[in-house]
Each structure stands twice: as structure tokens, then as C-alpha cells.
C-alpha positions as CSV (number, residue, x, y, z in Angstrom):
1,M,0.0,0.0,0.0
2,R,1.1,3.5,-0.7
3,T,0.2,6.6,1.2
4,T,-1.6,9.4,-0.7
5,S,-0.9,13.1,0.0
6,G,-3.9,13.1,2.4
7,G,-2.3,10.4,4.5
8,R,-4.8,7.7,3.5
9,R,-3.4,4.4,2.4
10,R,-3.9,3.4,-1.2
11,R,-4.2,-0.3,-2.1
12,S,-2.4,-1.9,-5.0
13,R,-4.6,-1.8,-8.0
14,W,-3.1,-4.6,-10.1
15,G,-1.9,-7.1,-7.4
16,P,-5.4,-8.6,-6.7
17,W,-6.0,-8.9,-10.4
18,I,-2.9,-11.1,-10.7
19,V,-4.2,-13.4,-8.0
20,A,-7.7,-13.4,-9.4
21,A,-6.4,-14.4,-12.9
22,A,-4.1,-17.1,-11.4
23,F,-7.0,-18.5,-9.3
24,T,-9.4,-18.4,-12.2
25,L,-7.0,-20.4,-14.4
26,S,-5.9,-22.8,-11.7
27,G,-9.4,-23.4,-10.4
28,V,-10.6,-24.3,-13.9
29,I,-7.7,-26.7,-14.4
30,H,-8.4,-28.2,-10.9
31,L,-11.9,-29.1,-12.0
32,A,-11.3,-30.0,-15.7
33,H,-8.1,-32.0,-15.1
34,P,-7.7,-33.0,-11.4
35,S,-5.0,-35.5,-12.3
36,T,-2.7,-32.5,-12.9
37,F,-2.8,-31.8,-9.2
38,T,-3.4,-35.1,-7.4
39,P,0.3,-36.1,-7.5
40,I,1.2,-33.0,-5.5
41,V,-1.2,-33.5,-2.7
42,P,0.9,-34.4,0.3
43,H,1.0,-38.2,0.6
44,F,-0.4,-38.2,4.2
45,V,-3.6,-36.5,3.1
46,P,-6.5,-38.8,2.4
47,R,-8.8,-38.5,-0.7
48,P,-6.5,-36.4,-2.9
49,T,-8.8,-36.2,-5.9
50,E,-11.7,-34.9,-3.7
51,L,-9.3,-32.4,-2.2
52,V,-8.2,-31.2,-5.6
53,Y,-11.9,-30.6,-6.6
54,A,-12.5,-28.8,-3.3
55,S,-9.5,-26.6,-3.7
56,G,-10.5,-25.8,-7.3
57,V,-13.9,-24.7,-6.1
58,A,-12.3,-22.6,-3.4
59,E,-10.0,-21.0,-5.9
60,L,-12.9,-20.1,-8.2
61,V,-15.0,-18.7,-5.3
62,C,-12.0,-16.6,-4.2
63,A,-11.4,-15.5,-7.8
64,V,-15.0,-14.2,-8.1
65,G,-14.6,-12.2,-4.9
66,L,-11.2,-10.9,-6.0
67,W,-12.6,-9.7,-9.4
68,R,-15.3,-7.9,-7.4
69,L,-12.6,-6.5,-5.0
70,D,-14.4,-8.0,-2.0
71,R,-12.3,-7.8,1.1
72,W,-13.3,-11.3,2.3
73,A,-11.9,-12.7,-0.9
74,G,-8.4,-11.3,-0.4
75,I,-8.3,-12.7,3.1
76,A,-9.7,-16.1,2.0
77,A,-7.3,-16.2,-1.0
78,A,-4.3,-15.4,1.2
79,A,-5.3,-18.2,3.6
80,L,-5.8,-20.6,0.8
81,L,-2.3,-19.8,-0.6
82,V,-0.9,-20.6,2.8
83,V,-2.9,-23.8,3.1
84,I,-1.8,-25.1,-0.3
85,W,1.9,-24.3,0.2
86,P,2.6,-27.8,1.4
87,A,1.3,-29.2,-1.9
88,N,3.7,-27.0,-3.8
89,L,6.5,-28.2,-1.5
90,Q,5.5,-31.8,-2.2
91,S,5.5,-30.9,-6.0
92,A,9.0,-29.5,-5.7
93,M,10.3,-32.6,-3.9
94,T,8.5,-35.0,-6.3
95,A,10.0,-33.1,-9.3
96,Q,13.5,-34.0,-8.1
97,Q,12.8,-37.7,-8.8
98,G,13.3,-38.2,-12.5
99,H,11.8,-35.0,-13.9
100,D,13.6,-32.8,-16.4
101,L,15.6,-29.8,-15.1
102,T,13.0,-27.2,-16.2
103,S,10.3,-28.9,-14.2
104,Q,12.5,-29.1,-11.2
105,V,13.5,-25.4,-11.3
106,V,9.9,-24.2,-12.0
107,N,8.6,-26.2,-9.0
108,W,11.1,-24.8,-6.6
109,I,10.6,-21.2,-7.9
110,R,6.9,-21.5,-7.3
111,L,7.4,-21.8,-3.5
112,P,8.8,-18.3,-2.9
113,L,6.5,-16.8,-5.5
114,Q,3.6,-17.5,-3.2
115,I,4.8,-14.9,-0.8
116,P,4.0,-11.9,-3.1
117,L,0.8,-13.6,-4.1
118,V,-0.3,-13.7,-0.5
119,W,0.6,-10.0,-0.2
120,F,-1.3,-9.2,-3.4
121,A,-4.3,-11.0,-2.2
122,L,-4.3,-9.1,1.0
123,Q,-4.4,-5.9,-1.0
124,S,-7.8,-6.7,-2.3
125,G,-10.9,-5.1,-1.1
126,R,-12.4,-1.7,-0.9
127,S,-12.2,0.4,2.3
128,R,-15.4,1.5,3.9
129,S,-14.9,5.0,2.5
130,E,-14.8,3.6,-1.0
131,D,-17.9,1.5,-0.4
132,F,-19.9,4.4,1.0
133,P,-18.6,7.7,-0.5
134,R,-19.3,10.8,1.4
135,D,-22.3,12.8,0.2
136,R,-20.7,16.0,-1.0
137,T,-24.0,17.9,-1.2
138,R,-24.5,18.1,2.5
139,P,-22.1,20.0,4.8
140,L,-20.0,18.0,7.3
141,G,-21.1,18.2,10.9
């Protein structure tokens, strides 16, 4: 967030859109091709396919809220990114076993990239003053 000349904090305008686009794409892939994600579900978690479907639905719900700039969606998306971090760690570890170098590198790079995504998600949402603009026709007081 940046501070405006009036001292109010201004939220990032493009950060939430990045997360919304990523969640939209990822959510659709989760539902259309769950086998893409089932191998990265941590091995100790039961019912990986059902979990992939559930996380895909959660991503799409968050994406809708992010596109609308709803505050709850930014918080939910950030929480979801933290919850799915172990799956990305599992993916990075699994990629080391016989995958090509590009796949290995991409999977390890994805881990630290979630940090700015969490930050961008938290930038989503309108403040109360944006939701309810002051009526400029009436005097203050």
C-alpha cells in the first residue's frame, strides 16, 4: 500500500487482479483435469482427488470475490495460498525424482512466489470509505 498526499493508504490496483487471474486459471484446471494436481497432494492427506476438486472450487470462489474486489476474498485467497503451500513443497520434492531440469526449477521457484501472491491477495478489497462515498452535497457536521 502507498500513502496518498492526504495520509490515506492506497491499495495496490493490479496485485489482486494477478491473484484473481491465477486463481481463475488454476481453479478451472483443478476441475477440468484434477489428475494434474493429485500427484502434488501431500501423501499423508486422504482422498487427494476430492481435495483437488474442493481446492479448485475454493480458488474459483476466491477469484470471483477478487474480481469484485471484495475484502473477504483477499483474506480467503491469502489463507488458501498458505494452506496449499505444502502441496507446492510436495510438488518440488517430487519433481526431483526423475523429472527434467526445467520442471525441477519451476517447481522450486513456485514456492517463494507464493509470498508476493499472499501480499497481493491481502491488498484486495475496498475500504469502507470507498464502499460508502461521502455525500458532497451536505455540509459536514
